C-alpha positions in Angstrom: 0.0 0.0 0.3 1.3 3.5 -1.0 0.2 6.2 0.7 0.4 10.1 -0.5 3.5 11.6 0.7 2.5 14.8 2.4 3.9 18.5 1.0 5.4 21.0 3.0 3.0 24.6 2.9 5.2 26.6 5.3 7.6 29.1 4.5 9.8 28.6 7.0 9.6 24.6 7.5 8.0 24.4 10.8 5.2 22.5 10.1 6.6 18.9 11.1 6.5 17.1 7.4 9.7 14.8 8.2 7.8 14.0 11.5 4.9 13.3 9.0 6.8 11.6 6.5 8.3 8.8 9.4 5.0 7.9 10.0 3.5 7.3 6.7 7.1 5.4 6.1 6.2 3.4 9.4 2.6 2.7 8.2 4.0 1.6 5.0 6.2 -1.5 6.3 4.0 -2.5 8.6 1.6 -3.0 6.2 3.9 -4.8 4.5 5.1 -6.7 6.9 1.3 -8.3 8.3 0.9 -9.4 4.1 3.7 -11.1 4.1 2.4 -13.2 7.7 1.5 -16.8 7.1 -2.4 -17.5 7.1 -2.0 -18.3 10.5 -2.1 -14.8 11.4 -5.0 -14.1 9.2 -7.7 -13.4 12.0 -5.1 -11.3 14.3 -3.9 -9.7 11.3 -8.0 -8.5 10.4 -8.4 -7.1 14.1 -5.2 -5.4 13.8 -5.8 -3.4 10.0 -9.1 -2.3 11.1 -7.3 -0.9 14.9 -7.8 3.2 14.8 -5.6 4.5 15.3 -3.0 2.8 13.2 -1.1 0.9 15.8 3.0 1.5 15.6 5.2 -1.8 14.4 6.3 -2.3 18.0 2.8 -2.8 19.5 1.8 -5.1 16.0 4.9 -7.2 16.9 3.5 -7.7 20.2 0.4 -8.2 19.7 1.7 -11.1 17.1 3.4 -12.6 19.7 0.8 -12.6 21.9 -1.5 -13.8 19.7 0.9 -17.1 18.8 1.8 -17.5 22.4 -2.0 -18.0 23.2 -2.1 -20.4 20.1 0.8 -22.1 21.3 -0.3 -23.3 24.9 -4.2 -23.9 23.6 -1.7 -26.3 20.8 -3.1 -23.9 18.2 0.1 -23.7 16.3 2.0 -26.5 14.1 5.6 -27.6 15.4 7.7 -28.1 12.8 10.4 -31.7 13.9 13.2 -29.3 16.0 10.4 -27.4 17.9 8.5 -30.1 18.4 11.8 -31.6 19.9 12.4 -29.4 22.7 9.7 -30.2 24.5 
């Protein structure tokens, strides 16, 4: 998803456009990250995409890690042979 870039409208450039651009870049990276997740994360991905305001990448990662941990505890996460042998 590509969001429109803001443009500076002030003469002394004290409008904070740099901050706005960083926020847009972070949002784009977060969208890209969510789109490459496996299908097992489809429910939490949809919930995150519906959040208003859209959460920063750190919060998204925390939500995904919590979801994965809950599914692992309830037996809902498929484990590879290496992961299964550690238990």
